[in-house]
Backbone bond lengths (Angstrom), bond angles and torsions (degrees), N, CA, C in turn:
res aa  C-N    CA-C-N  psi(-1)  N-CA   C-N-CA  omega(-1)  CA-C   N-CA-C  phi
1 X - - - 1.454 - - 1.488 109.40 -
2 X 1.361 116.99 147.26 1.447 122.87 -179.65 1.569 109.72 -125.40
3 X 1.331 114.05 152.34 1.451 120.49 172.19 1.517 105.80 -113.39
4 X 1.332 116.59 119.25 1.439 123.11 177.80 1.529 106.93 -99.66
5 X 1.346 112.70 121.66 1.463 120.06 176.08 1.526 106.53 -107.05
6 X 1.323 117.75 111.36 1.459 122.94 -177.48 1.512 110.00 -113.23
7 X 1.363 118.15 120.61 1.442 122.22 175.13 1.525 107.54 -101.85
8 X 1.317 116.82 116.20 1.461 122.39 -175.00 1.497 111.09 -129.21
9 X 1.336 116.94 158.98 1.440 121.10 177.04 1.498 111.29 -70.10
10 X 1.359 116.65 142.91 1.475 121.28 -174.78 1.513 113.19 -50.84
11 X 1.334 118.29 -41.45 1.507 119.13 -176.76 1.504 113.50 -67.29
12 X 1.296 118.90 -18.71 1.504 120.67 177.54 1.550 112.80 -87.58
13 X 1.296 116.59 -11.45 1.461 121.16 -171.92 1.575 114.74 -65.21
14 X 1.313 119.48 -50.54 1.472 118.36 -175.88 1.526 113.44 -55.69
15 X 1.336 116.51 -47.31 1.488 117.39 -179.17 1.541 111.19 -68.04
16 X 1.359 117.40 -36.94 1.435 120.45 179.34 1.525 112.67 -63.88
17 X 1.347 115.61 -47.24 1.472 118.54 178.23 1.515 112.50 -64.91
18 X 1.306 117.96 -38.76 1.459 121.28 174.33 1.531 111.74 -57.77
19 X 1.323 115.92 -47.41 1.427 122.87 -179.11 1.538 113.14 -63.15
20 X 1.351 115.09 -42.72 1.435 120.63 -179.53 1.551 110.92 -68.28
21 X 1.313 117.99 -44.15 1.421 119.81 -179.99 1.540 112.71 -70.01
22 X 1.330 114.81 -30.44 1.464 119.35 175.60 1.561 109.68 -61.64
23 X 1.302 116.55 -33.51 1.493 121.40 177.32 1.505 111.75 -91.59
24 X 1.340 116.38 12.78 1.459 123.35 173.89 1.519 115.08 66.00
25 X 1.358 116.89 36.38 1.451 122.69 172.95 1.532 106.38 -100.37
26 X 1.343 115.32 133.63 1.416 121.43 177.16 1.529 109.64 -78.59
27 X 1.315 120.44 138.18 1.422 124.74 -176.95 1.544 110.72 -134.53
28 X 1.342 116.37 132.26 1.460 120.47 170.97 1.491 108.38 -108.20
29 X 1.293 119.11 129.09 1.455 124.70 -176.88 1.511 112.88 -105.04
30 X 1.311 116.60 128.16 1.479 122.28 179.96 1.548 107.81 -124.82
31 X 1.321 117.76 133.58 1.462 120.37 176.56 1.560 108.35 -78.90
32 X 1.337 113.60 141.74 1.466 117.72 -178.57 1.527 105.12 -149.39
33 X 1.355 115.21 169.21 1.481 120.60 -177.24 1.523 107.29 -128.60
34 X 1.311 116.70 135.15 1.478 121.73 178.74 1.539 110.64 -77.10
35 X 1.255 117.65 158.83 1.458 122.44 -178.52 1.508 114.60 -87.32
36 X 1.341 118.83 -44.90 1.452 120.58 -170.30 1.542 111.38 -71.56
37 X 1.315 119.51 -55.26 1.461 121.36 -179.79 1.503 111.42 -98.59
38 X 1.335 117.85 0.28 1.457 121.85 -178.17 1.509 111.28 52.51
39 X 1.330 114.10 35.08 1.463 117.97 179.78 1.499 108.63 -93.68
40 X 1.361 117.21 162.49 1.422 122.32 179.24 1.509 112.66 -70.62
41 X 1.317 113.14 133.57 1.475 121.80 175.21 1.506 107.86 -126.17
42 X 1.327 115.64 164.87 1.437 120.20 173.10 1.502 107.34 -127.80
43 X 1.336 116.61 136.86 1.456 120.94 174.57 1.478 107.88 -105.32
44 X 1.338 116.84 124.41 1.459 125.13 179.55 1.484 110.68 -105.52
45 X 1.343 118.39 131.96 1.446 124.03 175.96 1.535 104.94 -107.55
46 X 1.326 116.46 124.40 1.463 122.33 -177.22 1.514 107.52 -132.70
47 X 1.324 117.46 115.29 1.464 121.86 175.42 1.496 109.53 -95.67
48 X 1.375 116.47 126.54 1.458 120.22 -178.19 1.557 110.36 -141.13
49 X 1.240 116.55 158.89 1.467 123.08 168.85 1.469 111.09 -65.73
50 X 1.318 118.58 151.65 1.486 122.54 -177.14 1.527 113.37 -52.55
51 X 1.299 117.65 -42.08 1.450 120.78 -175.69 1.535 115.21 -74.36
52 X 1.341 116.69 -7.34 1.480 120.12 179.04 1.513 112.10 -103.54
53 X 1.337 119.29 0.14 1.470 121.30 -177.86 1.507 110.59 -60.06
54 X 1.341 118.65 -46.54 1.459 120.42 -176.44 1.525 111.46 -62.24
55 X 1.359 116.91 -36.73 1.491 121.03 178.35 1.530 110.06 -64.79
56 X 1.316 117.54 -44.62 1.444 119.98 178.12 1.522 111.75 -63.07
57 X 1.335 116.37 -42.20 1.505 118.56 177.54 1.489 111.77 -62.09
58 X 1.351 119.07 -36.27 1.468 120.97 178.27 1.530 110.56 -67.30
59 X 1.323 118.63 -34.63 1.439 122.26 178.24 1.538 109.98 -67.16
60 X 1.361 115.01 -43.14 1.489 119.57 178.37 1.496 109.68 -61.84
61 X 1.318 117.68 -45.75 1.474 122.19 -178.08 1.511 111.97 -61.83
62 X 1.329 116.29 -37.91 1.467 122.04 -178.44 1.569 111.16 -67.60
63 X 1.312 115.75 -28.44 1.465 119.90 -174.57 1.506 116.13 -103.00
64 X 1.331 118.48 -14.26 1.459 123.09 -172.48 1.524 108.97 -120.34
65 X 1.348 116.92 82.52 1.423 121.98 -178.03 1.536 109.26 -95.66
66 X 1.345 114.73 147.25 1.451 119.14 175.16 1.524 109.98 -78.55
67 X 1.307 117.24 150.51 1.489 122.91 177.81 1.493 108.54 -148.44
68 X 1.308 114.90 159.94 1.524 121.21 178.79 1.512 109.10 -96.80
69 X 1.290 116.50 135.35 1.489 122.61 171.57 1.511 108.59 -129.22
70 X 1.299 115.37 155.48 1.453 122.08 173.99 1.505 108.88 -104.98
71 X 1.340 115.47 127.42 1.447 119.93 -178.88 1.511 108.05 -128.67
72 X 1.346 119.16 145.99 1.473 119.14 177.76 1.539 110.30 -73.31
73 X 1.301 114.99 136.03 1.422 122.65 173.85 1.512 107.17 -114.48
74 X 1.323 118.67 121.06 1.496 121.30 -175.82 1.501 107.22 -84.83
75 X 1.349 115.50 130.94 1.462 121.70 175.19 1.498 109.17 -128.15
76 X 1.323 115.95 160.01 1.458 121.06 177.88 1.586 104.97 -116.72
77 X 1.335 114.61 128.90 1.502 117.89 -179.77 1.510 110.99 -77.42
78 X 1.328 117.47 -49.80 1.493 121.80 178.19 1.503 108.45 -147.87
79 X 1.306 116.42 156.39 1.497 117.34 179.94 1.524 110.04 -57.28
80 X 1.311 113.29 134.52 1.479 120.60 -178.54 1.489 114.21 91.23
81 X 1.333 118.58 -19.30 1.466 121.75 178.21 1.542 110.22 -75.08
82 X 1.303 115.93 162.88 1.470 121.04 -179.45 1.576 108.04 -78.46
83 X 1.306 113.36 159.33 1.428 119.87 175.68 1.543 109.70 -69.62
84 X 1.330 116.12 137.16 1.450 121.12 179.98 1.503 108.05 -114.96
85 X 1.339 119.76 118.97 1.454 121.08 -179.50 1.549 108.22 -69.81
86 X 1.292 115.43 132.31 1.467 120.90 179.26 1.492 108.10 -124.06
87 X 1.329 120.09 121.06 1.453 120.50 -176.90 1.550 111.95 -71.41
88 X 1.300 116.55 137.40 1.460 121.88 -179.74 1.510 108.82 -130.31
89 X 1.318 115.78 128.81 1.474 120.42 179.60 1.561 105.93 -92.59
90 X 1.331 114.69 126.96 1.464 120.55 177.30 1.501 111.94 -132.13
91 X 1.335 118.80 156.45 1.423 123.27 174.83 1.509 108.88 -89.67
92 X 1.354 117.64 133.95 1.460 123.11 175.63 1.497 106.41 -130.45
93 X 1.333 113.57 170.92 1.466 120.58 178.36 1.496 112.41 92.54
94 X 1.304 115.31 -157.45 1.457 117.74 -175.86 1.531 109.45 73.10
95 X 1.282 116.95 -158.71 1.486 118.44 -179.75 1.588 106.76 -154.58
96 X 1.301 111.88 147.69 1.457 120.59 170.18 1.500 106.77 -107.37
97 X 1.324 118.46 123.14 1.478 121.56 -170.96 1.510 110.13 -125.19
98 X 1.311 114.91 134.37 1.471 123.26 171.49 1.486 107.76 -118.57
99 X 1.314 115.87 135.49 1.497 121.98 177.60 1.519 108.12 -118.49
100 X 1.335 115.63 118.84 1.469 121.55 -174.92 1.520 108.45 -116.05
101 X 1.361 116.27 143.96 1.446 121.46 169.98 1.542 108.17 -71.20
102 X 1.304 115.03 140.18 1.498 121.63 175.45 1.498 108.11 -106.26
103 X 1.306 116.66 118.16 1.443 120.90 -178.18 1.499 110.94 -74.85
104 X 1.305 116.56 -38.02 1.514 121.76 -179.29 1.497 108.81 -149.69
105 X 1.326 114.51 141.26 1.466 121.59 179.30 1.527 107.03 -127.65
106 X 1.317 117.27 123.45 1.455 123.02 179.04 1.523 109.43 -123.92
107 X 1.308 116.80 125.26 1.462 121.19 176.54 1.525 108.14 -118.41
108 X 1.347 115.79 114.61 1.477 119.29 -179.38 1.500 111.29 -101.54
């Protein structure tokens, strides 16, 4: 058995959870916050049998696409000057996935 930990952007979560539950995979949803843009992320915990890992990964890939956004980056021109917003284009979305071996699984 494997535990898949998927960290995805908040806007990808509803369709991803719908797709996973439609295929009868159990999902636990945890709220989390990203470090770089400090944007909302969701961490999903998905326990699956070894032979189903590839199917779950394909569902995640289908629902979590990367996209470009423009975000203001604040810079200072010289000491004492005002902050000047500078637009920065960054890629967001996709998923960060960890797959762990599960030594024991107990469902009560």
